[in-house]
Chimera marker file (.cmm) of the C-alpha trace (Angstrom):
<marker_set name="trace">
<marker id="1" x="-11.537" y="13.469" z="-9.473" r="1" g="1" b="0" radius="0.5"/>
<marker id="2" x="-7.983" y="12.056" z="-8.174" r="1" g="1" b="0" radius="0.5"/>
<marker id="3" x="-7.726" y="10.355" z="-4.965" r="1" g="1" b="0" radius="0.5"/>
<marker id="4" x="-4.971" y="10.038" z="-2.609" r="1" g="1" b="0" radius="0.5"/>
<marker id="5" x="-4.587" y="7.327" z="-0.016" r="1" g="1" b="0" radius="0.5"/>
<marker id="6" x="-2.556" y="7.665" z="2.865" r="1" g="1" b="0" radius="0.5"/>
<marker id="7" x="-1.366" y="4.411" z="4.686" r="1" g="1" b="0" radius="0.5"/>
<marker id="8" x="0.860" y="3.643" z="7.694" r="1" g="1" b="0" radius="0.5"/>
<marker id="9" x="1.767" y="-0.064" z="8.674" r="1" g="1" b="0" radius="0.5"/>
<marker id="10" x="4.580" y="-2.084" z="10.175" r="1" g="1" b="0" radius="0.5"/>
<marker id="11" x="6.373" y="-4.964" z="8.875" r="1" g="1" b="0" radius="0.5"/>
<marker id="12" x="5.793" y="-8.293" z="11.076" r="1" g="1" b="0" radius="0.5"/>
<marker id="13" x="9.116" y="-8.804" z="13.376" r="1" g="1" b="0" radius="0.5"/>
<marker id="14" x="9.931" y="-12.108" z="11.479" r="1" g="1" b="0" radius="0.5"/>
<marker id="15" x="10.279" y="-10.600" z="8.063" r="1" g="1" b="0" radius="0.5"/>
<marker id="16" x="12.244" y="-7.366" z="9.111" r="1" g="1" b="0" radius="0.5"/>
<marker id="17" x="14.982" y="-6.724" z="7.361" r="1" g="1" b="0" radius="0.5"/>
<marker id="18" x="13.610" y="-7.686" z="4.078" r="1" g="1" b="0" radius="0.5"/>
<marker id="19" x="11.365" y="-4.252" z="3.274" r="1" g="1" b="0" radius="0.5"/>
<marker id="20" x="13.159" y="-3.837" z="-0.121" r="1" g="1" b="0" radius="0.5"/>
<marker id="21" x="11.935" y="-7.246" z="-1.549" r="1" g="1" b="0" radius="0.5"/>
<marker id="22" x="8.807" y="-6.881" z="0.516" r="1" g="1" b="0" radius="0.5"/>
<marker id="23" x="8.109" y="-3.789" z="-1.224" r="1" g="1" b="0" radius="0.5"/>
<marker id="24" x="8.909" y="-5.139" z="-4.718" r="1" g="1" b="0" radius="0.5"/>
<marker id="25" x="6.741" y="-8.183" z="-4.102" r="1" g="1" b="0" radius="0.5"/>
<marker id="26" x="3.793" y="-5.743" z="-3.185" r="1" g="1" b="0" radius="0.5"/>
<marker id="27" x="4.190" y="-3.408" z="-6.043" r="1" g="1" b="0" radius="0.5"/>
<marker id="28" x="4.484" y="-6.265" z="-8.255" r="1" g="1" b="0" radius="0.5"/>
<marker id="29" x="0.312" y="-6.917" z="-7.439" r="1" g="1" b="0" radius="0.5"/>
<marker id="30" x="-0.626" y="-3.111" z="-7.010" r="1" g="1" b="0" radius="0.5"/>
<marker id="31" x="1.218" y="-2.176" z="-10.246" r="1" g="1" b="0" radius="0.5"/>
<marker id="32" x="-1.521" y="-4.299" z="-12.229" r="1" g="1" b="0" radius="0.5"/>
<marker id="33" x="-4.667" y="-2.700" z="-10.330" r="1" g="1" b="0" radius="0.5"/>
<marker id="34" x="-7.001" y="-0.313" z="-12.608" r="1" g="1" b="0" radius="0.5"/>
<marker id="35" x="-6.864" y="3.208" z="-12.110" r="1" g="1" b="0" radius="0.5"/>
<marker id="36" x="-3.489" y="3.242" z="-10.170" r="1" g="1" b="0" radius="0.5"/>
<marker id="37" x="-1.643" y="6.751" z="-11.076" r="1" g="1" b="0" radius="0.5"/>
<marker id="38" x="1.357" y="6.279" z="-8.623" r="1" g="1" b="0" radius="0.5"/>
<marker id="39" x="2.304" y="5.027" z="-5.428" r="1" g="1" b="0" radius="0.5"/>
<marker id="40" x="5.495" y="6.064" z="-3.144" r="1" g="1" b="0" radius="0.5"/>
<marker id="41" x="6.851" y="4.253" z="-0.123" r="1" g="1" b="0" radius="0.5"/>
<marker id="42" x="8.225" y="5.998" z="2.848" r="1" g="1" b="0" radius="0.5"/>
<marker id="43" x="10.446" y="4.259" z="5.944" r="1" g="1" b="0" radius="0.5"/>
<marker id="44" x="10.177" y="5.532" z="9.332" r="1" g="1" b="0" radius="0.5"/>
<marker id="45" x="12.965" y="7.895" z="10.506" r="1" g="1" b="0" radius="0.5"/>
<marker id="46" x="12.967" y="6.224" z="13.889" r="1" g="1" b="0" radius="0.5"/>
<marker id="47" x="11.349" y="2.957" z="12.838" r="1" g="1" b="0" radius="0.5"/>
<marker id="48" x="12.537" y="1.796" z="9.408" r="1" g="1" b="0" radius="0.5"/>
<marker id="49" x="10.148" y="-1.253" z="9.947" r="1" g="1" b="0" radius="0.5"/>
<marker id="50" x="7.091" y="1.492" z="9.841" r="1" g="1" b="0" radius="0.5"/>
<marker id="51" x="6.236" y="2.205" z="6.240" r="1" g="1" b="0" radius="0.5"/>
<marker id="52" x="4.054" y="4.802" z="4.995" r="1" g="1" b="0" radius="0.5"/>
<marker id="53" x="2.444" y="4.872" z="1.154" r="1" g="1" b="0" radius="0.5"/>
<marker id="54" x="1.018" y="7.551" z="-0.777" r="1" g="1" b="0" radius="0.5"/>
<marker id="55" x="-0.785" y="6.057" z="-3.396" r="1" g="1" b="0" radius="0.5"/>
<marker id="56" x="-2.547" y="8.114" z="-5.933" r="1" g="1" b="0" radius="0.5"/>
<marker id="57" x="-5.801" y="6.719" z="-7.685" r="1" g="1" b="0" radius="0.5"/>
<marker id="58" x="-7.688" y="7.991" z="-10.804" r="1" g="1" b="0" radius="0.5"/>
<marker id="59" x="-10.695" y="8.088" z="-9.137" r="1" g="1" b="0" radius="0.5"/>
<marker id="60" x="-12.567" y="7.214" z="-5.531" r="1" g="1" b="0" radius="0.5"/>
<marker id="61" x="-14.325" y="4.278" z="-7.741" r="1" g="1" b="0" radius="0.5"/>
<marker id="62" x="-10.749" y="3.257" z="-8.589" r="1" g="1" b="0" radius="0.5"/>
<marker id="63" x="-9.503" y="3.603" z="-5.014" r="1" g="1" b="0" radius="0.5"/>
<marker id="64" x="-12.446" y="1.834" z="-3.560" r="1" g="1" b="0" radius="0.5"/>
<marker id="65" x="-12.064" y="-1.227" z="-6.117" r="1" g="1" b="0" radius="0.5"/>
<marker id="66" x="-8.666" y="-1.604" z="-5.544" r="1" g="1" b="0" radius="0.5"/>
<marker id="67" x="-9.221" y="-3.301" z="-2.404" r="1" g="1" b="0" radius="0.5"/>
<marker id="68" x="-11.222" y="-6.311" z="-4.277" r="1" g="1" b="0" radius="0.5"/>
<marker id="69" x="-8.818" y="-6.539" z="-6.742" r="1" g="1" b="0" radius="0.5"/>
<marker id="70" x="-5.868" y="-6.864" z="-4.269" r="1" g="1" b="0" radius="0.5"/>
<marker id="71" x="-7.239" y="-9.371" z="-2.571" r="1" g="1" b="0" radius="0.5"/>
<marker id="72" x="-8.354" y="-11.529" z="-5.382" r="1" g="1" b="0" radius="0.5"/>
<marker id="73" x="-4.569" y="-11.728" z="-6.327" r="1" g="1" b="0" radius="0.5"/>
<marker id="74" x="-3.092" y="-15.085" z="-6.076" r="1" g="1" b="0" radius="0.5"/>
<marker id="75" x="-0.083" y="-13.417" z="-4.070" r="1" g="1" b="0" radius="0.5"/>
<marker id="76" x="-2.509" y="-11.785" z="-1.588" r="1" g="1" b="0" radius="0.5"/>
<marker id="77" x="-2.374" y="-14.294" z="1.212" r="1" g="1" b="0" radius="0.5"/>
<marker id="78" x="1.391" y="-14.468" z="0.930" r="1" g="1" b="0" radius="0.5"/>
<marker id="79" x="2.094" y="-10.569" z="0.403" r="1" g="1" b="0" radius="0.5"/>
<marker id="80" x="-0.349" y="-9.586" z="3.312" r="1" g="1" b="0" radius="0.5"/>
<marker id="81" x="1.505" y="-12.006" z="5.774" r="1" g="1" b="0" radius="0.5"/>
<marker id="82" x="4.296" y="-9.681" z="5.698" r="1" g="1" b="0" radius="0.5"/>
<marker id="83" x="2.553" y="-6.882" z="7.510" r="1" g="1" b="0" radius="0.5"/>
<marker id="84" x="0.932" y="-6.153" z="10.912" r="1" g="1" b="0" radius="0.5"/>
<marker id="85" x="-2.320" y="-4.422" z="11.210" r="1" g="1" b="0" radius="0.5"/>
<marker id="86" x="-2.575" y="-1.001" z="9.531" r="1" g="1" b="0" radius="0.5"/>
<marker id="87" x="-2.056" y="1.740" z="11.777" r="1" g="1" b="0" radius="0.5"/>
<marker id="88" x="-3.784" y="4.206" z="9.632" r="1" g="1" b="0" radius="0.5"/>
<marker id="89" x="-5.639" y="4.496" z="6.448" r="1" g="1" b="0" radius="0.5"/>
<marker id="90" x="-7.551" y="7.518" z="5.086" r="1" g="1" b="0" radius="0.5"/>
<marker id="91" x="-8.382" y="8.733" z="1.359" r="1" g="1" b="0" radius="0.5"/>
<marker id="92" x="-8.374" y="12.244" z="0.284" r="1" g="1" b="0" radius="0.5"/>
<marker id="93" x="-9.216" y="14.696" z="-2.178" r="1" g="1" b="0" radius="0.5"/>
<marker id="94" x="-6.704" y="17.576" z="-3.200" r="1" g="1" b="0" radius="0.5"/>
<marker id="95" x="-8.165" y="20.799" z="-1.483" r="1" g="1" b="0" radius="0.5"/>
<marker id="96" x="-8.154" y="23.493" z="-3.963" r="1" g="1" b="0" radius="0.5"/>
<link id1="1" id2="2" r="1" g="1" b="0" radius="0.2"/>
<link id1="2" id2="3" r="1" g="1" b="0" radius="0.2"/>
<link id1="3" id2="4" r="1" g="1" b="0" radius="0.2"/>
<link id1="4" id2="5" r="1" g="1" b="0" radius="0.2"/>
<link id1="5" id2="6" r="1" g="1" b="0" radius="0.2"/>
<link id1="6" id2="7" r="1" g="1" b="0" radius="0.2"/>
<link id1="7" id2="8" r="1" g="1" b="0" radius="0.2"/>
<link id1="8" id2="9" r="1" g="1" b="0" radius="0.2"/>
<link id1="9" id2="10" r="1" g="1" b="0" radius="0.2"/>
<link id1="10" id2="11" r="1" g="1" b="0" radius="0.2"/>
<link id1="11" id2="12" r="1" g="1" b="0" radius="0.2"/>
<link id1="12" id2="13" r="1" g="1" b="0" radius="0.2"/>
<link id1="13" id2="14" r="1" g="1" b="0" radius="0.2"/>
<link id1="14" id2="15" r="1" g="1" b="0" radius="0.2"/>
<link id1="15" id2="16" r="1" g="1" b="0" radius="0.2"/>
<link id1="16" id2="17" r="1" g="1" b="0" radius="0.2"/>
<link id1="17" id2="18" r="1" g="1" b="0" radius="0.2"/>
<link id1="18" id2="19" r="1" g="1" b="0" radius="0.2"/>
<link id1="19" id2="20" r="1" g="1" b="0" radius="0.2"/>
<link id1="20" id2="21" r="1" g="1" b="0" radius="0.2"/>
<link id1="21" id2="22" r="1" g="1" b="0" radius="0.2"/>
<link id1="22" id2="23" r="1" g="1" b="0" radius="0.2"/>
<link id1="23" id2="24" r="1" g="1" b="0" radius="0.2"/>
<link id1="24" id2="25" r="1" g="1" b="0" radius="0.2"/>
<link id1="25" id2="26" r="1" g="1" b="0" radius="0.2"/>
<link id1="26" id2="27" r="1" g="1" b="0" radius="0.2"/>
<link id1="27" id2="28" r="1" g="1" b="0" radius="0.2"/>
<link id1="28" id2="29" r="1" g="1" b="0" radius="0.2"/>
<link id1="29" id2="30" r="1" g="1" b="0" radius="0.2"/>
<link id1="30" id2="31" r="1" g="1" b="0" radius="0.2"/>
<link id1="31" id2="32" r="1" g="1" b="0" radius="0.2"/>
<link id1="32" id2="33" r="1" g="1" b="0" radius="0.2"/>
<link id1="33" id2="34" r="1" g="1" b="0" radius="0.2"/>
<link id1="34" id2="35" r="1" g="1" b="0" radius="0.2"/>
<link id1="35" id2="36" r="1" g="1" b="0" radius="0.2"/>
<link id1="36" id2="37" r="1" g="1" b="0" radius="0.2"/>
<link id1="37" id2="38" r="1" g="1" b="0" radius="0.2"/>
<link id1="38" id2="39" r="1" g="1" b="0" radius="0.2"/>
<link id1="39" id2="40" r="1" g="1" b="0" radius="0.2"/>
<link id1="40" id2="41" r="1" g="1" b="0" radius="0.2"/>
<link id1="41" id2="42" r="1" g="1" b="0" radius="0.2"/>
<link id1="42" id2="43" r="1" g="1" b="0" radius="0.2"/>
<link id1="43" id2="44" r="1" g="1" b="0" radius="0.2"/>
<link id1="44" id2="45" r="1" g="1" b="0" radius="0.2"/>
<link id1="45" id2="46" r="1" g="1" b="0" radius="0.2"/>
<link id1="46" id2="47" r="1" g="1" b="0" radius="0.2"/>
<link id1="47" id2="48" r="1" g="1" b="0" radius="0.2"/>
<link id1="48" id2="49" r="1" g="1" b="0" radius="0.2"/>
<link id1="49" id2="50" r="1" g="1" b="0" radius="0.2"/>
<link id1="50" id2="51" r="1" g="1" b="0" radius="0.2"/>
<link id1="51" id2="52" r="1" g="1" b="0" radius="0.2"/>
<link id1="52" id2="53" r="1" g="1" b="0" radius="0.2"/>
<link id1="53" id2="54" r="1" g="1" b="0" radius="0.2"/>
<link id1="54" id2="55" r="1" g="1" b="0" radius="0.2"/>
<link id1="55" id2="56" r="1" g="1" b="0" radius="0.2"/>
<link id1="56" id2="57" r="1" g="1" b="0" radius="0.2"/>
<link id1="57" id2="58" r="1" g="1" b="0" radius="0.2"/>
<link id1="58" id2="59" r="1" g="1" b="0" radius="0.2"/>
<link id1="59" id2="60" r="1" g="1" b="0" radius="0.2"/>
<link id1="60" id2="61" r="1" g="1" b="0" radius="0.2"/>
<link id1="61" id2="62" r="1" g="1" b="0" radius="0.2"/>
<link id1="62" id2="63" r="1" g="1" b="0" radius="0.2"/>
<link id1="63" id2="64" r="1" g="1" b="0" radius="0.2"/>
<link id1="64" id2="65" r="1" g="1" b="0" radius="0.2"/>
<link id1="65" id2="66" r="1" g="1" b="0" radius="0.2"/>
<link id1="66" id2="67" r="1" g="1" b="0" radius="0.2"/>
<link id1="67" id2="68" r="1" g="1" b="0" radius="0.2"/>
<link id1="68" id2="69" r="1" g="1" b="0" radius="0.2"/>
<link id1="69" id2="70" r="1" g="1" b="0" radius="0.2"/>
<link id1="70" id2="71" r="1" g="1" b="0" radius="0.2"/>
<link id1="71" id2="72" r="1" g="1" b="0" radius="0.2"/>
<link id1="72" id2="73" r="1" g="1" b="0" radius="0.2"/>
<link id1="73" id2="74" r="1" g="1" b="0" radius="0.2"/>
<link id1="74" id2="75" r="1" g="1" b="0" radius="0.2"/>
<link id1="75" id2="76" r="1" g="1" b="0" radius="0.2"/>
<link id1="76" id2="77" r="1" g="1" b="0" radius="0.2"/>
<link id1="77" id2="78" r="1" g="1" b="0" radius="0.2"/>
<link id1="78" id2="79" r="1" g="1" b="0" radius="0.2"/>
<link id1="79" id2="80" r="1" g="1" b="0" radius="0.2"/>
<link id1="80" id2="81" r="1" g="1" b="0" radius="0.2"/>
<link id1="81" id2="82" r="1" g="1" b="0" radius="0.2"/>
<link id1="82" id2="83" r="1" g="1" b="0" radius="0.2"/>
<link id1="83" id2="84" r="1" g="1" b="0" radius="0.2"/>
<link id1="84" id2="85" r="1" g="1" b="0" radius="0.2"/>
<link id1="85" id2="86" r="1" g="1" b="0" radius="0.2"/>
<link id1="86" id2="87" r="1" g="1" b="0" radius="0.2"/>
<link id1="87" id2="88" r="1" g="1" b="0" radius="0.2"/>
<link id1="88" id2="89" r="1" g="1" b="0" radius="0.2"/>
<link id1="89" id2="90" r="1" g="1" b="0" radius="0.2"/>
<link id1="90" id2="91" r="1" g="1" b="0" radius="0.2"/>
<link id1="91" id2="92" r="1" g="1" b="0" radius="0.2"/>
<link id1="92" id2="93" r="1" g="1" b="0" radius="0.2"/>
<link id1="93" id2="94" r="1" g="1" b="0" radius="0.2"/>
<link id1="94" id2="95" r="1" g="1" b="0" radius="0.2"/>
<link id1="95" id2="96" r="1" g="1" b="0" radius="0.2"/>
</marker_set>
């Protein structure tokens, strides 16, 4: 069953103004992860450096395994350095 992840986070102050390049770097790594169906990023209306990602995974197993795959990527440390701590994270099944 498909799973949607919702993440809300901020870009570190020293990297602000580079959102497009940062998201391009992030997507380069995330798009390699098995089980990814889609990812869409949003910028805050009142704070453009606050981002929200909606990520669709093929299954809860793929979603849960994505963290390990992301952390093992050679570019992980560099990319993680762009962001402050996550403000919100959760996984959801479609309610039908």
